[in-house]
TORPA-4810 file (N, C-alpha, C, O; in nm, 3 decimals):
<nodes>
NODE_1_-5.377_6.412_-0.550_-5.486_6.345_-0.479_-5.524_6.216_-0.550_-5.517_6.207_-0.673_M
NODE_2_-5.564_6.121_-0.473_-5.602_5.994_-0.530_-5.750_5.997_-0.562_-5.830_6.057_-0.491_K
NODE_3_-5.782_5.929_-0.671_-5.921_5.922_-0.710_-5.998_5.840_-0.609_-5.944_5.750_-0.544_D
NODE_4_-6.120_5.871_-0.596_-6.203_5.799_-0.500_-6.224_5.655_-0.540_-6.255_5.569_-0.458_A
NODE_5_-6.204_5.631_-0.675_-6.228_5.494_-0.722_-6.112_5.401_-0.697_-6.126_5.279_-0.711_G
NODE_6_-5.994_5.456_-0.660_-5.878_5.369_-0.636_-5.904_5.282_-0.513_-5.952_5.327_-0.410_D
NODE_7_-5.869_5.153_-0.531_-5.888_5.058_-0.421_-5.752_5.022_-0.365_-5.665_4.976_-0.439_I
NODE_8_-5.733_5.040_-0.240_-5.607_5.008_-0.173_-5.625_4.875_-0.101_-5.709_4.860_-0.012_I
NODE_9_-5.542_4.778_-0.143_-5.549_4.645_-0.081_-5.456_4.641_0.039_-5.335_4.652_0.022_T
NODE_10_-5.509_4.627_0.155_-5.423_4.625_0.275_-5.345_4.493_0.284_-5.389_4.389_0.235_P
NODE_11_-5.230_4.501_0.347_-5.149_4.381_0.370_-5.221_4.292_0.469_-5.270_4.337_0.573_I
NODE_12_-5.226_4.165_0.434_-5.294_4.073_0.523_-5.223_4.068_0.657_-5.102_4.043_0.663_E
NODE_13_-5.292_4.091_0.760_-5.228_4.091_0.892_-5.177_3.953_0.933_-5.094_3.940_1.023_P
NODE_14_-5.230_3.846_0.865_-5.190_3.711_0.904_-5.055_3.669_0.845_-4.998_3.568_0.888_S
NODE_15_-5.002_3.746_0.747_-4.875_3.710_0.686_-4.763_3.749_0.782_-4.737_3.868_0.802_R
NODE_16_-4.698_3.649_0.840_-4.592_3.674_0.937_-4.467_3.595_0.899_-4.473_3.493_0.830_K
NODE_17_-4.355_3.646_0.946_-4.229_3.576_0.921_-4.227_3.440_0.990_-4.169_3.344_0.939_L
NODE_18_-4.290_3.433_1.105_-4.291_3.306_1.179_-4.360_3.196_1.098_-4.321_3.079_1.104_S
NODE_19_-4.464_3.236_1.022_-4.532_3.136_0.940_-4.440_3.086_0.829_-4.437_2.967_0.799_D
NODE_20_-4.365_3.179_0.768_-4.272_3.138_0.663_-4.162_3.048_0.718_-4.123_2.950_0.655_A
NODE_21_-4.112_3.082_0.836_-4.009_2.999_0.899_-4.063_2.859_0.926_-3.994_2.759_0.908_I
NODE_22_-4.188_2.853_0.970_-4.248_2.722_0.998_-4.261_2.641_0.870_-4.237_2.520_0.870_R
NODE_23_-4.299_2.706_0.761_-4.311_2.635_0.633_-4.175_2.582_0.586_-4.165_2.470_0.537_D
NODE_24_-4.070_2.665_0.602_-3.936_2.622_0.562_-3.891_2.504_0.647_-3.832_2.409_0.595_V
NODE_25_-3.917_2.511_0.776_-3.879_2.400_0.864_-3.950_2.272_0.825_-3.891_2.164_0.828_K
NODE_26_-4.077_2.283_0.789_-4.151_2.165_0.747_-4.092_2.106_0.620_-4.082_1.984_0.605_N
NODE_27_-4.053_2.194_0.528_-3.992_2.146_0.403_-3.861_2.074_0.431_-3.833_1.969_0.374_A
NODE_28_-3.779_2.134_0.519_-3.652_2.069_0.555_-3.676_1.935_0.625_-3.604_1.838_0.603_F
NODE_29_-3.778_1.932_0.709_-3.809_1.808_0.779_-3.849_1.699_0.681_-3.806_1.584_0.693_A
NODE_30_-3.932_1.737_0.582_-3.971_1.638_0.481_-3.849_1.589_0.403_-3.836_1.470_0.375_D
NODE_31_-3.760_1.683_0.369_-3.639_1.645_0.296_-3.550_1.556_0.382_-3.493_1.459_0.333_R
NODE_32_-3.537_1.590_0.510_-3.456_1.508_0.599_-3.514_1.367_0.613_-3.441_1.269_0.621_D
NODE_33_-3.647_1.360_0.615_-3.710_1.228_0.623_-3.673_1.144_0.502_-3.649_1.024_0.513_D
NODE_34_-3.669_1.208_0.385_-3.632_1.135_0.264_-3.488_1.088_0.273_-3.456_0.974_0.238_V
NODE_35_-3.399_1.179_0.320_-3.257_1.143_0.333_-3.239_1.030_0.433_-3.163_0.936_0.409_V
NODE_36_-3.310_1.040_0.545_-3.299_0.935_0.647_-3.351_0.803_0.593_-3.292_0.697_0.616_V
NODE_37_-3.463_0.810_0.521_-3.518_0.688_0.463_-3.419_0.625_0.365_-3.401_0.503_0.365_D
NODE_38_-3.355_0.707_0.283_-3.256_0.656_0.188_-3.138_0.594_0.261_-3.091_0.486_0.225_M
NODE_39_-3.090_0.663_0.364_-2.976_0.613_0.438_-3.009_0.481_0.506_-2.928_0.388_0.506_R
NODE_40_-3.128_0.473_0.564_-3.167_0.349_0.631_-3.184_0.236_0.531_-3.149_0.122_0.559_E
NODE_41_-3.238_0.269_0.413_-3.254_0.166_0.310_-3.119_0.116_0.263_-3.099_-0.004_0.245_A
NODE_42_-3.024_0.209_0.242_-2.889_0.170_0.201_-2.824_0.082_0.307_-2.765_-0.021_0.276_H
NODE_43_-2.835_0.124_0.430_-2.770_0.048_0.538_-2.831_-0.091_0.553_-2.760_-0.188_0.579_R
NODE_44_-2.961_-0.101_0.536_-3.026_-0.230_0.548_-2.976_-0.327_0.441_-2.950_-0.443_0.471_M
NODE_45_-2.962_-0.280_0.319_-2.913_-0.366_0.211_-2.767_-0.404_0.233_-2.726_-0.517_0.206_R
NODE_46_-2.688_-0.309_0.283_-2.547_-0.339_0.310_-2.534_-0.437_0.427_-2.443_-0.521_0.428_L
NODE_47_-2.623_-0.426_0.524_-2.622_-0.522_0.635_-2.654_-0.663_0.584_-2.597_-0.761_0.631_D
NODE_48_-2.745_-0.671_0.488_-2.777_-0.801_0.429_-2.657_-0.858_0.355_-2.630_-0.978_0.363_L
NODE_49_-2.585_-0.772_0.283_-2.465_-0.817_0.212_-2.357_-0.861_0.311_-2.289_-0.961_0.289_L
NODE_50_-2.342_-0.786_0.420_-2.244_-0.823_0.522_-2.278_-0.958_0.584_-2.189_-1.038_0.612_A
NODE_51_-2.407_-0.983_0.606_-2.448_-1.113_0.660_-2.419_-1.225_0.560_-2.380_-1.335_0.599_A
NODE_52_-2.437_-1.197_0.432_-2.406_-1.295_0.328_-2.258_-1.328_0.326_-2.219_-1.442_0.299_E
NODE_53_-2.173_-1.229_0.354_-2.029_-1.247_0.349_-1.968_-1.286_0.483_-1.847_-1.305_0.493_L
NODE_54_-2.050_-1.299_0.585_-1.997_-1.330_0.719_-1.911_-1.456_0.721_-1.806_-1.454_0.784_A
NODE_55_-1.950_-1.568_0.654_-1.862_-1.686_0.655_-1.727_-1.659_0.590_-1.625_-1.713_0.634_P
NODE_56_-1.726_-1.577_0.485_-1.599_-1.543_0.419_-1.511_-1.462_0.514_-1.392_-1.488_0.526_V
NODE_57_-1.571_-1.364_0.579_-1.494_-1.282_0.673_-1.438_-1.366_0.787_-1.328_-1.341_0.835_F
NODE_58_-1.514_-1.466_0.829_-1.470_-1.548_0.942_-1.352_-1.637_0.904_-1.274_-1.677_0.991_A
NODE_59_-1.337_-1.669_0.775_-1.229_-1.758_0.730_-1.097_-1.685_0.707_-0.995_-1.750_0.684_D
NODE_60_-1.097_-1.553_0.714_-0.973_-1.478_0.693_-0.877_-1.507_0.809_-0.920_-1.508_0.924_V
NODE_61_-0.748_-1.532_0.780_-0.652_-1.559_0.888_-0.655_-1.452_0.996_-0.666_-1.333_0.967_P
NODE_62_-0.645_-1.496_1.120_-0.656_-1.402_1.232_-0.543_-1.301_1.234_-0.560_-1.190_1.283_A
NODE_63_-0.426_-1.338_1.180_-0.312_-1.247_1.183_-0.311_-1.150_1.066_-0.216_-1.073_1.051_D
NODE_64_-0.415_-1.153_0.985_-0.424_-1.063_0.870_-0.521_-0.951_0.905_-0.642_-0.970_0.896_M
NODE_65_-0.469_-0.836_0.944_-0.552_-0.727_0.995_-0.571_-0.615_0.893_-0.605_-0.503_0.931_D
NODE_66_-0.551_-0.644_0.765_-0.566_-0.540_0.663_-0.711_-0.522_0.619_-0.740_-0.429_0.543_S
NODE_67_-0.801_-0.608_0.663_-0.942_-0.597_0.626_-1.021_-0.527_0.737_-0.983_-0.530_0.854_F
NODE_68_-1.131_-0.462_0.696_-1.216_-0.391_0.791_-1.346_-0.467_0.820_-1.378_-0.498_0.935_D
NODE_69_-1.422_-0.498_0.711_-1.546_-0.572_0.724_-1.642_-0.503_0.820_-1.684_-0.563_0.919_F
NODE_70_-1.677_-0.378_0.792_-1.767_-0.303_0.880_-1.849_-0.207_0.796_-1.801_-0.152_0.697_A
NODE_71_-1.975_-0.188_0.836_-2.064_-0.093_0.770_-2.053_0.040_0.842_-2.079_0.050_0.962_V
NODE_72_-2.014_0.143_0.769_-1.996_0.275_0.828_-2.126_0.354_0.822_-2.210_0.332_0.735_S
NODE_73_-2.140_0.447_0.915_-2.256_0.535_0.916_-2.223_0.662_0.838_-2.110_0.681_0.793_S
NODE_74_-2.321_0.747_0.823_-2.301_0.871_0.750_-2.409_0.892_0.647_-2.506_0.816_0.641_G
NODE_75_-2.392_0.995_0.567_-2.492_1.024_0.464_-2.500_0.911_0.363_-2.608_0.884_0.309_L
NODE_76_-2.387_0.845_0.336_-2.386_0.732_0.243_-2.316_0.614_0.311_-2.193_0.607_0.309_Q
NODE_77_-2.391_0.524_0.369_-2.328_0.409_0.436_-2.247_0.326_0.337_-2.280_0.317_0.219_P
NODE_78_-2.140_0.266_0.387_-2.053_0.183_0.304_-2.016_0.058_0.382_-2.000_0.061_0.504_R
NODE_79_-2.003_-0.052_0.309_-1.949_-0.175_0.367_-1.801_-0.180_0.328_-1.768_-0.209_0.213_L
NODE_80_-1.715_-0.151_0.424_-1.571_-0.145_0.396_-1.513_-0.286_0.396_-1.535_-0.364_0.488_W
NODE_81_-1.437_-0.315_0.291_-1.367_-0.443_0.282_-1.225_-0.427_0.334_-1.180_-0.505_0.418_I
NODE_82_-1.156_-0.326_0.285_-1.026_-0.288_0.340_-1.012_-0.138_0.326_-1.110_-0.068_0.303_D
NODE_83_-0.889_-0.088_0.341_-0.871_0.058_0.342_-0.897_0.122_0.208_-0.918_0.244_0.202_A
NODE_84_-0.897_0.046_0.099_-0.911_0.105_-0.034_-1.034_0.054_-0.110_-1.058_0.100_-0.221_V
NODE_85_-1.109_-0.037_-0.055_-1.223_-0.092_-0.128_-1.346_-0.098_-0.038_-1.336_-0.122_0.083_S
NODE_86_-1.462_-0.075_-0.098_-1.587_-0.079_-0.022_-1.703_-0.105_-0.118_-1.690_-0.096_-0.240_H
NODE_87_-1.817_-0.138_-0.059_-1.940_-0.156_-0.134_-2.037_-0.046_-0.092_-2.058_-0.024_0.028_V
NODE_88_-2.096_0.021_-0.190_-2.195_0.125_-0.163_-2.315_0.101_-0.253_-2.308_0.026_-0.350_A
NODE_89_-2.426_0.164_-0.219_-2.547_0.149_-0.298_-2.555_0.260_-0.402_-2.510_0.372_-0.378_M
NODE_90_-2.612_0.227_-0.518_-2.631_0.326_-0.622_-2.747_0.419_-0.589_-2.814_0.404_-0.487_G
NODE_91_-2.769_0.515_-0.677_-2.874_0.613_-0.652_-3.013_0.551_-0.656_-3.108_0.604_-0.599_R
NODE_92_-3.024_0.438_-0.726_-3.155_0.375_-0.734_-3.188_0.292_-0.609_-3.294_0.232_-0.602_D
NODE_93_-3.095_0.290_-0.511_-3.112_0.218_-0.385_-3.114_0.066_-0.402_-3.135_-0.006_-0.305_R
NODE_94_-3.093_0.017_-0.523_-3.101_-0.127_-0.548_-2.970_-0.184_-0.601_-2.946_-0.304_-0.590_R
NODE_95_-2.887_-0.101_-0.658_-2.764_-0.149_-0.723_-2.648_-0.147_-0.625_-2.617_-0.044_-0.565_T
NODE_96_-2.586_-0.263_-0.609_-2.464_-0.273_-0.528_-2.344_-0.236_-0.616_-2.331_-0.285_-0.728_Y
NODE_97_-2.258_-0.150_-0.563_-2.139_-0.107_-0.638_-2.015_-0.135_-0.554_-1.995_-0.077_-0.447_R
NODE_98_-1.932_-0.226_-0.605_-1.806_-0.264_-0.538_-1.696_-0.178_-0.598_-1.660_-0.195_-0.714_F
NODE_99_-1.641_-0.086_-0.519_-1.548_0.016_-0.567_-1.412_0.001_-0.500_-1.401_-0.049_-0.388_L
NODE_100_-1.310_0.045_-0.573_-1.174_0.043_-0.518_-1.103_0.172_-0.557_-1.109_0.214_-0.672_K
NODE_101_-1.037_0.234_-0.460_-0.959_0.355_-0.485_-0.816_0.316_-0.524_-0.749_0.241_-0.454_D
NODE_102_-0.772_0.369_-0.639_-0.637_0.342_-0.687_-0.564_0.473_-0.708_-0.620_0.581_-0.689_T
NODE_103_-0.437_0.463_-0.748_-0.359_0.584_-0.773_-0.410_0.662_-0.892_-0.384_0.782_-0.904_R
NODE_104_-0.482_0.596_-0.982_-0.534_0.664_-1.100_-0.681_0.699_-1.085_-0.743_0.746_-1.181_V
NODE_105_-0.738_0.676_-0.968_-0.877_0.710_-0.946_-0.957_0.591_-0.896_-0.902_0.484_-0.870_G
NODE_106_-1.086_0.611_-0.882_-1.175_0.505_-0.832_-1.222_0.418_-0.947_-1.264_0.469_-1.051_R
NODE_107_-1.215_0.288_-0.928_-1.258_0.193_-1.031_-1.369_0.106_-0.974_-1.377_0.083_-0.853_V
NODE_108_-1.455_0.058_-1.064_-1.567_-0.028_-1.026_-1.525_-0.173_-1.047_-1.499_-0.214_-1.160_V
NODE_109_-1.517_-0.249_-0.940_-1.481_-0.390_-0.949_-1.602_-0.477_-0.982_-1.589_-0.580_-1.048_L
NODE_110_-1.718_-0.436_-0.936_-1.841_-0.511_-0.966_-1.960_-0.419_-0.942_-1.956_-0.330_-0.857_A
NODE_111_-2.065_-0.441_-1.019_-2.186_-0.359_-1.007_-2.304_-0.442_-1.052_-2.308_-0.490_-1.165_E
NODE_112_-2.401_-0.460_-0.963_-2.515_-0.543_-0.996_-2.627_-0.520_-0.896_-2.603_-0.481_-0.781_S
NODE_113_-2.749_-0.544_-0.942_-2.862_-0.541_-0.850_-2.876_-0.673_-0.775_-2.952_-0.683_-0.679_T
NODE_114_-2.802_-0.774_-0.820_-2.804_-0.904_-0.754_-2.699_-0.907_-0.643_-2.580_-0.888_-0.670_E
NODE_115_-2.742_-0.929_-0.522_-2.649_-0.930_-0.410_-2.547_-1.042_-0.423_-2.431_-1.025_-0.386_M
NODE_116_-2.588_-1.158_-0.475_-2.497_-1.272_-0.486_-2.380_-1.242_-0.579_-2.268_-1.283_-0.552_K
NODE_117_-2.407_-1.171_-0.689_-2.300_-1.140_-0.783_-2.193_-1.053_-0.718_-2.073_-1.076_-0.737_A
NODE_118_-2.235_-0.954_-0.642_-2.139_-0.866_-0.575_-2.070_-0.942_-0.462_-1.951_-0.921_-0.438_V
NODE_119_-2.142_-1.028_-0.393_-2.081_-1.108_-0.286_-1.972_-1.198_-0.343_-1.867_-1.216_-0.281_A
NODE_120_-1.997_-1.256_-0.461_-1.895_-1.339_-0.525_-1.772_-1.256_-0.561_-1.659_-1.303_-0.545_D
NODE_121_-1.793_-1.134_-0.610_-1.680_-1.047_-0.645_-1.599_-1.010_-0.521_-1.476_-1.007_-0.525_A
NODE_122_-1.667_-0.981_-0.412_-1.596_-0.948_-0.287_-1.518_-1.069_-0.237_-1.404_-1.056_-0.192_V
NODE_123_-1.580_-1.187_-0.244_-1.511_-1.309_-0.201_-1.385_-1.333_-0.283_-1.281_-1.367_-0.228_T
NODE_124_-1.395_-1.313_-0.414_-1.277_-1.329_-0.500_-1.169_-1.228_-0.464_-1.050_-1.262_-0.460_R
NODE_125_-1.209_-1.106_-0.437_-1.113_-1.001_-0.401_-1.041_-1.036_-0.271_-0.919_-1.022_-0.261_Y
NODE_126_-1.116_-1.082_-0.172_-1.055_-1.118_-0.043_-0.959_-1.235_-0.062_-0.850_-1.236_-0.005_V
NODE_127_-0.999_-1.334_-0.143_-0.912_-1.449_-0.167_-0.782_-1.406_-0.235_-0.675_-1.456_-0.201_A
NODE_128_-0.790_-1.314_-0.331_-0.669_-1.266_-0.398_-0.576_-1.196_-0.301_-0.455_-1.214_-0.307_E
NODE_129_-0.632_-1.115_-0.211_-0.548_-1.046_-0.114_-0.480_-1.145_-0.019_-0.364_-1.127_0.017_R
NODE_130_-0.552_-1.248_0.021_-0.494_-1.348_0.112_-0.380_-1.422_0.043_-0.274_-1.442_0.102_V
NODE_131_-0.403_-1.464_-0.083_-0.299_-1.537_-0.156_-0.179_-1.448_-0.182_-0.065_-1.493_-0.170_V
NODE_132_-0.202_-1.322_-0.217_-0.091_-1.229_-0.239_-0.005_-1.216_-0.114_0.118_-1.214_-0.122_E
NODE_133_-0.070_-1.206_0.001_0.006_-1.193_0.126_0.087_-1.319_0.153_0.202_-1.312_0.195_R
NODE_134_0.025_-1.436_0.131_0.097_-1.561_0.154_0.219_-1.573_0.063_0.326_-1.612_0.107_Q
NODE_135_0.202_-1.539_-0.065_0.313_-1.548_-0.160_0.421_-1.446_-0.127_0.540_-1.473_-0.145_R
NODE_136_0.380_-1.331_-0.080_0.479_-1.231_-0.042_0.562_-1.278_0.077_0.684_-1.258_0.080_M
NODE_137_0.496_-1.341_0.173_0.569_-1.391_0.289_0.661_-1.506_0.252_0.766_-1.525_0.315_M
NODE_138_0.623_-1.584_0.149_0.706_-1.696_0.106_0.813_-1.653_0.006_0.897_-1.734_-0.033_E
NODE_139_0.811_-1.527_-0.035_0.911_-1.478_-0.129_0.883_-1.514_-0.272_0.973_-1.507_-0.356_G
NODE_140_0.759_-1.552_-0.304_0.727_-1.591_-0.441_0.622_-1.503_-0.502_0.538_-1.551_-0.578_G
NODE_141_0.625_-1.376_-0.471_0.525_-1.282_-0.521_0.538_-1.265_-0.671_0.647_-1.233_-0.719_M
NODE_142_0.430_-1.286_-0.747_0.430_-1.267_-0.891_0.374_-1.130_-0.924_0.295_-1.073_-0.849_E
NODE_143_0.416_-1.078_-1.036_0.369_-0.946_-1.078_0.223_-0.954_-1.119_0.179_-1.053_-1.178_S
NODE_144_0.148_-0.849_-1.085_0.008_-0.844_-1.123_-0.011_-0.803_-1.267_-0.123_-0.811_-1.318_A
NODE_145_0.094_-0.759_-1.336_0.085_-0.718_-1.475_0.102_-0.840_-1.563_0.206_-0.906_-1.555_V
NODE_146_0.004_-0.875_-1.648_0.017_-0.993_-1.733_0.138_-0.983_-1.823_0.167_-0.877_-1.879_P
NODE_147_0.209_-1.094_-1.837_0.324_-1.099_-1.926_0.453_-1.050_-1.864_0.560_-1.065_-1.923_G
NODE_148_0.444_-0.991_-1.746_0.564_-0.941_-1.679_0.600_-1.039_-1.570_0.534_-1.045_-1.466_L
NODE_149_0.707_-1.115_-1.595_0.745_-1.221_-1.503_0.859_-1.174_-1.415_0.941_-1.091_-1.452_H
NODE_150_0.860_-1.230_-1.300_0.964_-1.196_-1.203_1.089_-1.277_-1.235_1.082_-1.399_-1.249_R
NODE_151_1.202_-1.209_-1.247_1.326_-1.276_-1.276_1.374_-1.353_-1.154_1.364_-1.306_-1.040_H
NODE_152_1.426_-1.473_-1.182_1.478_-1.556_-1.074_1.616_-1.504_-1.036_1.704_-1.492_-1.121_V
NODE_153_1.633_-1.474_-0.911_1.761_-1.421_-0.862_1.853_-1.538_-0.832_1.818_-1.627_-0.755_V
NODE_154_1.970_-1.537_-0.893_2.067_-1.643_-0.869_2.119_-1.635_-0.726_2.121_-1.529_-0.664_Q
NODE_155_2.162_-1.750_-0.678_2.217_-1.753_-0.543_2.340_-1.668_-0.535_2.421_-1.665_-0.627_E
NODE_156_2.354_-1.599_-0.425_2.469_-1.510_-0.408_2.597_-1.592_-0.405_2.601_-1.702_-0.350_A
NODE_157_2.703_-1.537_-0.463_2.832_-1.604_-0.461_2.886_-1.606_-0.320_2.853_-1.521_-0.238_E
NODE_158_2.971_-1.706_-0.291_3.028_-1.713_-0.157_3.103_-1.586_-0.124_3.162_-1.525_-0.214_P
NODE_159_3.102_-1.544_-0.002_3.174_-1.422_0.035_3.321_-1.435_0.003_3.380_-1.542_0.019_P
NODE_160_3.379_-1.327_-0.041_3.520_-1.328_-0.084_3.611_-1.287_0.029_3.728_-1.254_0.008_I
NODE_161_3.556_-1.289_0.151_3.638_-1.245_0.263_3.757_-1.339_0.282_3.870_-1.293_0.301_R
NODE_162_3.731_-1.472_0.277_3.840_-1.567_0.297_3.942_-1.558_0.185_4.062_-1.567_0.208_S
NODE_163_3.891_-1.539_0.060_3.982_-1.525_-0.053_4.067_-1.401_-0.036_4.186_-1.402_-0.066_E
NODE_164_4.005_-1.295_0.011_4.081_-1.172_0.034_4.186_-1.193_0.140_4.297_-1.140_0.131_T
NODE_165_4.152_-1.273_0.243_4.250_-1.300_0.348_4.368_-1.378_0.294_4.484_-1.350_0.327_G
NODE_166_4.336_-1.479_0.208_4.447_-1.556_0.151_4.534_-1.469_0.062_4.656_-1.479_0.065_R
NODE_167_4.470_-1.384_-0.016_4.548_-1.294_-0.102_4.634_-1.200_-0.018_4.746_-1.167_-0.058_N
NODE_168_4.583_-1.158_0.097_4.662_-1.070_0.183_4.786_-1.139_0.236_4.895_-1.081_0.237_G
NODE_169_4.769_-1.263_0.281_4.887_-1.337_0.331_4.986_-1.364_0.218_5.107_-1.356_0.238_W
NODE_170_4.935_-1.397_0.101_5.025_-1.421_-0.012_5.106_-1.297_-0.044_5.226_-1.304_-0.068_T
NODE_171_5.038_-1.182_-0.044_5.108_-1.057_-0.072_5.213_-1.027_0.034_5.322_-0.979_0.004_T
NODE_172_5.178_-1.058_0.161_5.273_-1.032_0.270_5.400_-1.115_0.253_5.511_-1.063_0.263_F
NODE_173_5.383_-1.247_0.228_5.500_-1.333_0.214_5.579_-1.299_0.088_5.702_-1.308_0.087_F
NODE_174_5.508_-1.259_-0.018_5.580_-1.220_-0.140_5.665_-1.096_-0.113_5.779_-1.088_-0.158_A
NODE_175_5.609_-1.001_-0.041_5.687_-0.881_-0.007_5.805_-0.914_0.081_5.914_-0.860_0.063_G
NODE_176_5.782_-1.006_0.178_5.892_-1.047_0.265_6.003_-1.115_0.185_6.122_-1.094_0.213_L
NODE_177_5.965_-1.196_0.087_6.065_-1.261_0.002_6.144_-1.161_-0.079_6.265_-1.174_-0.095_G
NODE_178_6.073_-1.058_-0.132_6.143_-0.955_-0.209_6.243_-0.880_-0.121_6.354_-0.849_-0.164_L
NODE_179_6.201_-0.853_0.004_6.293_-0.783_0.094_6.417_-0.868_0.121_6.530_-0.818_0.120_I
NODE_180_6.395_-0.999_0.145_6.509_-1.089_0.171_6.601_-1.098_0.049_6.723_-1.096_0.061_A
NODE_181_6.539_-1.108_-0.070_6.620_-1.115_-0.192_6.699_-0.986_-0.211_6.816_-0.990_-0.250_A
NODE_182_6.635_-0.874_-0.183_6.706_-0.746_-0.195_6.822_-0.738_-0.098_6.929_-0.686_-0.131_G
NODE_183_6.798_-0.791_0.024_6.907_-0.789_0.123_7.025_-0.875_0.077_7.140_-0.836_0.092_A
NODE_184_6.995_-0.991_0.020_7.102_-1.079_-0.029_7.178_-1.014_-0.144_7.301_-1.022_-0.150_L
NODE_185_7.105_-0.951_-0.235_7.171_-0.883_-0.347_7.259_-0.771_-0.296_7.372_-0.753_-0.343_V
NODE_186_7.208_-0.695_-0.198_7.288_-0.586_-0.142_7.414_-0.639_-0.074_7.521_-0.580_-0.085_G
NODE_187_7.399_-0.752_-0.002_7.515_-0.811_0.064_7.620_-0.856_-0.037_7.740_-0.838_-0.018_L
NODE_188_7.571_-0.917_-0.146_7.665_-0.963_-0.250_7.738_-0.846_-0.313_7.859_-0.853_-0.334_A
NODE_189_7.666_-0.738_-0.342_7.729_-0.620_-0.401_7.832_-0.561_-0.306_7.940_-0.519_-0.346_V
NODE_190_7.795_-0.559_-0.177_7.889_-0.505_-0.078_8.016_-0.589_-0.071_8.126_-0.535_-0.059_S
NODE_191_8.003_-0.721_-0.078_8.120_-0.808_-0.076_8.210_-0.784_-0.197_8.332_-0.784_-0.185_L
NODE_192_8.148_-0.764_-0.312_8.229_-0.739_-0.433_8.303_-0.607_-0.421_8.420_-0.599_-0.456_V
NODE_193_8.235_-0.505_-0.372_8.297_-0.373_-0.364_8.408_-0.369_-0.260_8.512_-0.306_-0.280_L
NODE_194_8.383_-0.434_-0.151_8.482_-0.426_-0.042_8.570_-0.551_-0.031_8.636_-0.573_0.071_F
NODE_195_8.571_-0.631_-0.136_8.650_-0.756_-0.130_8.798_-0.727_-0.114_8.866_-0.790_-0.033_W
NODE_196_8.849_-0.631_-0.192_8.992_-0.599_-0.185_9.029_-0.550_-0.046_9.131_-0.592_0.010_D
NODE_197_8.949_-0.464_0.011_8.978_-0.412_0.145_8.976_-0.524_0.248_9.057_-0.527_0.340_R
NODE_198_8.882_-0.615_0.231_8.876_-0.728_0.325_9.001_-0.814_0.315_9.055_-0.858_0.416_I
NODE_199_9.046_-0.836_0.192_9.167_-0.917_0.173_9.288_-0.848_0.234_9.373_-0.913_0.294_M
NODE_200_9.294_-0.715_0.218_9.408_-0.642_0.278_9.404_-0.653_0.430_9.508_-0.665_0.495_Q
NODE_201_9.285_-0.647_0.485_9.273_-0.657_0.630_9.318_-0.795_0.676_9.376_-0.807_0.784_M
NODE_202_9.294_-0.899_0.598_9.338_-1.033_0.634_9.490_-1.044_0.628_9.552_-1.107_0.713_K
NODE_203_9.550_-0.979_0.522_9.696_-0.985_0.507_9.763_-0.913_0.623_9.864_-0.960_0.677_I
NODE_204_9.707_-0.800_0.660_9.767_-0.723_0.769_9.766_-0.801_0.899_9.856_-0.787_0.982_S
NODE_205_9.663_-0.885_0.916_9.660_-0.967_1.037_9.759_-1.082_1.028_9.770_-1.162_1.121_F
</nodes>
């Protein structure tokens, strides 16, 4: 039996699962608002950078389609320069980070809170890609590794087809001459061997 002095605290009738669900939804909503605010802030800064680079993008040759020049949506907006490089914002929402994906991993080409500094780095990168393409089309592509020079390829020697043809005819006539010489030698040997018989045939006539 329970003592009369024991106090039983009843469960509050107002505590409901629906209230807890509402509180969780409110927390998620607040968190989503923060994420949306961050995304919008990132996109706004990237749009400003894209506007700063618009004259550079406009000067790219029309037949060069390897560049993107577009701000992507998503949890982390990016200003894509080409398929392997882009500009994204740092966690502080103020730092521009110019990144490039390579075979050995992602490298930082430029990083600054100053938009102009990153814009200059992007402009330099675009100019290098344009010059590389032009040199490649002209056949004068230089190695990107310092100190490693491209060897000059000597002009190809004239085709030896005609020389081979002349050698073939020479061989043919040489063989024909050997056959004729062999025939003459055989005829001479035959005359020596059958000379007596020929003389007898003449006497008999």
